[in-house]
C-alpha positions as CSV (number, residue, x, y, z in Angstrom):
1,M,7.5,39.6,45.7
2,H,7.7,43.2,43.2
3,F,8.0,42.0,39.5
4,I,8.3,45.0,37.2
5,D,9.2,45.5,33.3
6,R,10.4,42.3,32.0
7,E,7.4,42.1,29.2
8,R,9.2,42.1,26.3
9,E,10.9,39.0,27.7
10,L,8.1,37.4,29.1
11,M,6.5,37.8,25.8
12,Y,9.2,36.7,24.0
13,L,9.7,33.1,26.0
14,N,5.8,32.7,25.8
15,E,5.6,32.8,22.4
16,A,8.8,30.6,21.9
17,Y,6.5,27.9,24.4
18,Q,3.9,28.3,21.6
19,R,6.0,26.8,18.4
20,E,5.9,23.4,17.9
21,G,9.6,21.4,18.4
22,S,12.1,21.7,20.7
23,Q,13.5,25.0,22.0
24,F,17.1,25.6,23.2
25,I,16.8,29.4,25.1
26,V,19.8,30.6,27.1
27,I,19.0,33.5,29.9
28,Y,21.6,35.6,31.5
29,G,22.9,38.3,33.3
30,K,24.4,39.9,36.7
31,R,23.8,38.7,39.6
32,R,20.3,39.7,41.4
33,V,19.3,41.1,38.0
34,G,16.2,38.6,38.4
35,K,16.8,35.9,35.8
36,T,15.3,32.8,38.5
37,E,12.1,35.2,38.8
38,L,12.1,36.3,34.9
39,V,11.9,32.2,34.5
40,R,9.1,31.6,38.0
41,R,6.8,34.0,36.3
42,F,7.2,32.0,32.6
43,F,6.6,28.5,34.2
44,T,4.0,29.1,36.7
45,G,1.3,26.8,36.0
46,I,2.9,24.5,33.3
47,P,5.0,21.6,33.3
48,H,8.1,22.1,34.3
49,I,11.4,20.7,36.1
50,Y,13.8,23.6,37.5
51,F,16.9,22.3,38.9
52,L,19.1,25.0,40.5
53,A,23.3,23.7,40.0
54,E,25.4,24.3,43.1
55,K,28.9,24.2,43.7
56,S,29.3,20.5,44.7
57,S,30.5,17.5,42.8
58,E,28.9,15.5,39.9
59,K,27.6,12.8,41.8
60,D,25.8,15.4,44.3
61,Q,24.4,17.3,40.8
62,M,22.8,14.2,39.7
63,V,21.5,13.2,43.3
64,M,19.5,16.5,43.3
65,L,18.7,17.0,39.5
66,S,17.0,12.7,40.2
67,E,14.8,14.4,43.3
68,K,13.8,17.1,41.3
69,T,12.6,15.3,38.6
70,G,11.1,12.2,40.5
71,L,9.0,14.6,42.4
72,A,7.8,16.4,39.2
73,F,6.5,13.5,37.5
74,Q,5.5,11.5,40.3
75,D,8.1,8.7,39.9
76,D,9.1,6.5,43.2
77,F,11.2,4.5,41.1
78,L,13.3,7.5,40.0
79,L,13.3,9.1,43.2
80,S,14.8,5.8,44.9
81,R,17.0,4.9,42.0
82,G,18.2,7.8,40.3
83,F,20.3,8.4,36.9
84,G,24.0,7.0,36.9
85,A,24.4,10.3,33.9
86,W,23.0,13.2,32.1
87,R,22.5,11.0,29.1
88,E,19.5,9.2,31.1
89,F,18.1,12.6,32.2
90,F,18.0,13.8,28.6
91,R,16.3,10.8,27.6
92,Y,13.9,10.5,30.0
93,V,13.1,13.7,29.6
94,R,12.7,13.2,25.7
95,D,9.7,10.8,26.2
96,K,7.7,13.5,28.4
97,G,6.0,15.6,25.6
98,R,5.8,19.7,26.0
99,I,8.1,19.9,29.4
100,I,10.2,23.1,30.4
101,V,13.8,22.0,31.9
102,V,15.5,25.1,33.7
103,V,19.2,24.6,34.6
104,D,20.3,27.6,36.7
105,E,23.4,28.4,37.4
106,Y,24.5,26.6,34.5
107,P,28.0,27.9,35.2
108,Y,28.5,25.5,38.4
109,L,27.9,22.4,36.2
110,V,30.7,23.4,33.8
111,E,33.0,23.9,37.5
112,S,32.2,20.3,38.6
113,N,32.9,18.7,35.0
114,A,34.8,20.4,32.6
115,A,33.1,18.3,30.5
116,I,29.9,19.6,30.7
117,P,29.2,21.6,28.0
118,S,29.9,18.5,25.5
119,I,27.5,16.6,27.5
120,F,24.6,18.9,27.0
121,Q,25.5,19.4,22.9
122,S,25.7,15.6,22.6
123,G,22.0,15.2,24.9
124,W,20.8,18.2,22.6
125,D,21.5,16.8,19.1
126,E,21.0,13.4,19.6
127,E,18.1,13.7,22.4
128,L,16.6,16.5,22.6
129,K,16.6,18.6,19.2
130,D,13.3,16.7,18.0
131,S,11.6,16.1,20.9
132,Q,8.8,19.2,22.7
133,V,11.2,20.1,25.2
134,F,11.6,23.7,26.1
135,L,15.7,23.4,27.6
136,V,16.4,27.3,29.4
137,L,20.3,27.5,30.6
138,L,20.5,30.0,33.3
139,G,24.0,31.5,34.5
140,S,25.3,34.4,36.2
141,S,28.6,34.4,35.1
142,I,28.5,36.4,31.8
143,G,31.5,35.4,30.3
144,M,31.1,32.0,31.0
145,M,27.9,32.1,29.8
146,E,29.1,34.3,26.6
147,T,32.3,31.6,26.1
148,E,30.9,28.0,27.2
149,V,27.4,28.2,25.6
150,L,27.3,31.4,23.3
151,G,30.9,31.5,22.0
152,Y,31.6,29.9,18.9
153,R,34.2,27.5,20.3
154,S,31.9,26.1,22.1
155,P,30.3,22.5,21.5
156,L,27.1,24.2,22.2
157,F,27.3,26.8,19.5
158,G,24.5,27.2,16.9
159,R,22.2,24.9,19.0
160,R,20.4,27.9,21.5
161,T,17.1,29.0,19.1
162,G,17.0,32.1,21.4
163,Q,19.3,34.4,23.8
164,I,18.0,36.8,26.3
165,L,20.7,39.1,28.1
166,V,18.2,40.4,30.9
167,E,19.9,44.0,32.0
168,P,19.5,45.9,35.1
169,L,16.3,47.9,35.1
170,S,15.7,51.1,33.8
171,F,15.5,54.4,35.7
172,W,11.8,54.6,34.6
173,D,11.3,51.1,34.9
174,A,13.0,50.9,38.5
175,K,10.6,53.9,39.8
176,K,8.0,51.4,40.0
177,F,9.2,49.8,42.9
178,F,9.0,53.2,44.6
179,P,5.4,54.6,42.8
180,S,5.0,57.2,45.5
181,L,8.3,58.7,46.0
182,P,9.0,61.9,44.7
183,F,11.4,61.2,41.3
184,E,14.2,63.6,42.9
185,E,14.1,61.8,46.0
186,F,14.3,58.3,43.7
187,L,17.3,59.7,42.0
188,Y,19.2,59.2,44.9
189,I,18.2,55.4,45.9
190,Y,18.5,55.1,42.0
191,A,22.4,56.2,42.3
192,I,22.9,54.6,44.8
193,L,21.5,50.9,44.1
194,G,21.2,50.9,40.3
195,G,18.1,48.9,38.1
196,V,19.2,46.3,40.3
197,P,15.9,44.2,41.8
198,A,17.2,42.9,44.3
199,Y,19.0,45.6,45.8
200,L,15.7,48.4,45.4
201,M,13.5,45.5,47.7
202,K,15.9,45.9,50.1
203,F,15.5,50.0,50.8
204,D,12.1,50.7,52.6
205,P,10.0,53.5,50.6
206,G,8.3,54.4,54.2
207,T,12.1,55.1,55.4
208,G,14.5,57.9,54.5
209,L,17.1,58.3,52.3
210,W,19.7,58.2,54.9
211,E,17.9,55.8,57.2
212,N,18.2,53.3,54.5
213,I,21.5,53.4,54.4
214,R,22.6,53.7,57.5
215,K,20.4,50.7,58.3
216,N,20.8,48.2,54.8
217,I,24.7,49.2,54.1
218,L,26.3,50.5,56.3
219,N,25.3,48.0,58.9
220,P,28.0,44.4,58.8
221,Q,24.8,42.4,59.4
222,A,23.2,43.7,56.4
223,Y,22.8,41.7,52.9
224,L,24.0,44.9,51.2
225,F,27.1,45.5,53.2
226,A,29.6,42.5,52.1
227,E,27.5,42.1,48.5
228,P,30.2,43.5,46.4
229,E,32.8,41.5,47.9
230,F,30.8,38.5,47.9
231,I,30.4,38.6,44.3
232,L,34.1,39.6,43.4
233,R,35.2,36.3,45.6
234,E,32.5,34.3,44.3
235,E,33.2,35.4,40.2
236,L,36.7,35.6,40.4
237,R,40.3,33.9,41.3
238,E,42.4,36.6,42.3
239,P,39.8,39.3,43.8
240,R,42.5,41.8,45.7
241,H,44.1,42.7,42.1
242,Y,40.2,43.7,40.8
243,F,39.6,45.0,44.3
244,S,42.4,47.7,43.8
245,I,41.4,48.2,40.4
246,L,37.8,49.1,41.2
247,R,39.1,51.3,44.3
248,A,41.6,53.1,41.9
249,L,38.4,53.8,39.6
250,S,36.6,55.0,42.3
251,L,39.3,57.8,43.1
252,G,39.8,58.7,39.7
253,K,41.5,57.0,38.0
254,R,40.5,56.6,34.4
255,R,43.1,55.7,32.1
256,A,45.3,52.6,32.0
257,G,48.6,53.9,33.2
258,E,46.6,55.7,35.8
259,I,45.3,52.8,37.5
260,I,49.0,51.2,36.6
261,N,50.5,54.0,38.9
262,E,47.9,53.4,41.5
263,T,47.3,49.9,41.4
264,G,50.9,48.9,41.2
265,L,50.1,46.3,38.9
266,E,52.2,45.0,35.9
267,K,51.2,46.7,32.6
268,N,51.1,43.5,30.8
269,V,48.0,42.6,32.8
270,I,46.2,45.4,33.5
271,G,44.2,44.8,30.0
272,K,43.4,41.2,31.2
273,Y,41.5,42.4,34.3
274,L,39.7,45.3,33.2
275,S,38.4,43.0,30.0
276,V,37.5,40.6,33.1
277,L,35.9,43.2,35.0
278,A,33.9,44.5,31.6
279,D,32.8,41.1,30.9
280,L,30.8,40.8,34.5
281,R,29.2,43.9,33.2
282,L,31.2,46.0,36.6
283,I,32.7,48.7,34.6
284,R,32.8,50.2,31.1
285,R,35.1,51.2,28.9
286,E,33.6,54.7,27.5
287,V,35.2,56.9,23.9
288,P,33.8,60.2,22.8
289,V,30.3,59.4,21.0
290,T,32.0,60.9,17.7
291,E,35.3,58.0,17.7
292,K,34.8,56.3,14.0
293,N,36.8,53.3,15.5
294,P,36.3,53.0,19.2
295,E,37.8,50.2,19.3
296,K,41.5,51.8,18.3
297,S,40.6,54.9,20.4
298,K,43.4,56.4,22.3
299,Q,41.1,58.8,24.4
300,G,39.1,55.5,26.0
301,I,38.8,55.8,30.0
302,H,37.4,53.4,32.3
303,L,34.3,53.4,34.1
304,V,32.7,51.6,37.2
305,N,29.4,50.6,35.5
306,D,27.6,49.3,38.5
307,H,26.1,51.6,40.2
308,F,26.0,49.8,43.7
309,F,29.6,48.8,43.2
310,R,30.5,52.8,42.3
311,F,28.6,53.3,46.2
312,W,30.7,51.2,47.8
313,F,34.0,51.7,46.7
314,D,33.4,55.1,46.9
315,Y,32.1,55.0,50.7
316,V,32.0,51.4,52.0
317,F,35.0,50.0,50.9
318,P,37.4,52.7,52.3
319,G,35.0,53.2,55.1
320,R,34.7,49.7,57.1
321,S,36.6,50.5,59.6
322,F,33.6,53.5,60.7
323,I,31.4,50.9,60.3
324,L,32.7,47.8,61.8
325,E,33.6,50.2,65.4
326,G,29.9,51.1,65.2
327,E,30.5,55.0,64.0
328,E,28.7,54.3,60.8
329,L,26.9,57.8,61.4
330,Y,30.3,59.7,61.6
331,L,30.5,57.9,58.0
332,L,27.3,58.9,56.9
333,D,27.4,62.3,58.1
334,R,30.9,63.6,57.7
335,K,31.5,61.6,54.2
336,I,28.2,60.3,52.6
337,R,26.3,63.5,53.0
338,P,28.6,66.3,51.9
339,S,28.9,64.9,48.6
340,M,26.4,62.8,48.0
341,D,24.7,65.4,44.9
342,D,28.6,65.0,43.2
343,F,27.6,61.8,43.3
344,V,24.6,61.3,41.7
345,S,25.2,64.1,39.2
346,P,26.6,61.3,37.0
347,V,24.1,59.5,36.9
348,F,21.6,62.6,36.5
349,E,23.7,62.9,33.4
350,E,23.2,59.2,32.6
351,I,19.7,59.6,32.5
352,C,19.5,62.5,30.6
353,R,20.6,60.5,27.7
354,S,18.4,58.1,27.8
355,L,16.1,60.5,27.5
356,V,17.3,61.5,24.4
357,R,17.3,58.3,23.0
358,R,13.9,57.9,24.0
359,R,12.6,60.9,22.3
360,G,15.2,62.4,20.1
361,A,14.3,66.2,19.1
362,Q,11.4,68.0,17.4
363,E,10.4,64.3,15.2
364,L,14.3,63.3,14.6
365,R,16.0,60.2,16.1
366,F,19.3,59.8,17.4
367,H,21.4,57.0,16.3
368,Q,24.2,57.3,18.5
369,V,23.7,59.1,22.6
370,G,26.6,59.3,24.9
371,R,29.4,61.8,26.0
372,W,32.2,63.5,24.1
373,W,35.5,64.9,25.6
374,S,39.1,66.3,24.6
375,R,41.8,68.2,26.0
376,R,39.8,71.4,25.8
377,A,36.3,70.8,26.6
378,E,33.9,68.2,27.5
379,I,30.3,67.6,26.7
380,D,27.4,66.0,28.8
381,V,25.1,65.0,25.6
382,V,25.8,64.5,22.4
383,A,23.9,62.8,20.3
384,L,24.4,62.2,16.2
385,N,22.0,61.4,13.4
386,E,24.3,60.6,10.6
387,D,21.9,60.3,7.9
388,E,20.5,63.7,8.6
389,N,23.9,64.7,9.4
390,A,22.4,66.1,12.4
391,I,23.9,66.5,15.6
392,L,22.4,67.6,19.3
393,L,25.4,69.1,22.0
394,G,23.5,69.4,25.7
395,E,24.5,70.2,29.4
396,A,23.0,68.6,32.4
397,K,22.8,70.5,35.7
398,W,22.0,68.8,39.0
399,S,21.8,71.8,40.5
400,T,19.2,73.8,42.6
401,R,19.4,76.7,41.1
402,K,17.6,77.3,38.1
403,V,19.9,77.1,34.7
404,G,20.1,80.5,32.6
405,T,21.6,81.6,29.3
406,D,24.9,81.5,30.3
407,V,24.8,77.8,30.9
408,L,23.7,78.3,27.2
409,A,26.6,80.5,25.7
410,H,29.1,77.8,27.1
411,L,27.7,75.1,25.6
412,K,27.6,76.7,22.3
413,E,31.1,77.6,23.4
414,Q,32.1,73.9,23.7
415,A,30.2,72.6,21.1
416,V,32.9,74.5,18.5
417,N,35.6,72.1,19.6
418,V,33.5,69.3,18.3
419,E,34.5,68.6,14.3
420,W,32.1,65.8,13.4
421,G,30.0,66.5,10.8
422,R,31.1,70.0,9.8
423,P,30.6,72.0,7.7
424,R,27.1,71.4,7.2
425,R,25.6,69.7,9.8
426,R,22.3,70.9,11.5
427,E,23.0,71.4,15.2
428,Y,20.6,71.3,18.0
429,Y,20.8,72.2,21.6
430,A,19.8,70.9,24.8
431,L,19.1,71.8,28.5
432,F,18.8,69.4,31.2
433,S,17.5,71.0,34.7
434,R,16.8,69.4,38.2
435,A,15.3,72.9,39.4
436,G,14.1,74.4,35.3
437,F,14.6,77.6,33.7
438,T,15.3,81.1,33.9
439,G,12.3,83.3,32.1
440,E,15.2,84.6,29.7
441,L,16.5,81.3,28.8
442,K,13.4,79.7,27.8
443,E,12.4,83.5,25.9
444,R,15.8,82.7,24.2
445,A,15.6,78.5,23.4
446,S,12.3,79.8,21.7
447,R,13.3,81.8,19.4
448,E,16.5,79.0,18.7
449,R,16.9,76.1,17.8
450,V,17.4,74.6,21.8
451,L,15.6,72.3,23.7
452,L,14.7,73.0,27.0
453,Y,14.1,69.3,29.3
454,D,12.7,70.7,32.9
455,F,13.6,67.4,34.3
456,Q,10.4,67.7,37.1
457,E,8.2,68.1,34.3
458,I,9.6,65.6,32.5
459,C,9.2,63.0,35.6
460,R,5.4,64.2,36.0
461,E,4.9,63.4,32.3
462,E,7.0,60.1,32.7
463,H,4.1,59.5,35.7
464,A,1.4,59.8,34.5
465,V,2.2,57.8,31.3
466,G,3.3,55.3,33.6
């Protein structure tokens, strides 16, 4: 199985394991992102108990926990008798020395018994805190983990000794799943699947993009065909409302008023639904990067944050009748292929912003990187350094034509609308191109404060470094 990146997370866990005394680590992140595999890599060869909670009664949970613990310690008495309560389990492992105890999908325990956070709080305070136990709680329900474990109202608040939010892989790390694939070809895959390892592993690097889509997404028997629907039904009580919101976002309805008009949902509940989707990291609220009070900004828009959910709601959800009737090739050839470059373009812009975060400009690093827009203009990449009163303004072109001086001229016209840092700000300009730049633009850029990011060159450089 592929295991890519996560070096920092593994290093943190290994360093925590070397410390004296008990540890209480919380690991959370969206489904399929690789939390369980991270922990498996960590505890390989180390004494451990791994318990995967399920959607079952608390009694059944205790039976499974007893079996796992009995097998770990070759305890026949425990296998036959079992634990009657969590307190018995905590007392049992307390005296076993340095042992890793992993409880995966902890939110399922809370669903079976609302008192679980208090039970674990008591178990930690009275049994485990002064032991050598290395306790790890994992969860895919981000909102519940933040509320029931990390939140200040949780009985467990303040007990953890560390936490890890496992994020999807970056473009550069996700590319390691397909080391021999040209970067441009991989960008299409990344735009569709994002940095979720479980999704990336479904695509065959020896098969073309369109065949991978047909076989692994536009196929009723395929794992990815119903994945977003499964996740929404698993996580949410009223999935139909969230379906309608995500579909509205895929149609370009980005403001709350537009979403209300498209979905027919009441104004007094739309904020709650959007907040839940944001907690699941499925959508995000975005404001122009120059806004001083983002939470209060009236410029905020809502976007689908998960790449695969975006693809699914753009193409699979509205095209399910074609797929179920065996007409997936029609959907692929008439709907997906013609619009794929438009679909990929905002992901290319996202990668360009990540490059600026990584590299800065002429030894200058930027504290904030994002997009900027107003009623008059829109700029793909805007980066700010308040200490130096410096701003970088950039345009990203996912086009097969080389970028020329006309694009630079248009960018400078747009930049006039950005008031941040005036009148004495230092300005940098940047252009990002899929296909390179004209000779005239290169010559002009060498004379002016203009950075050119040739995507093909950058990719080759990143590949050489990797």
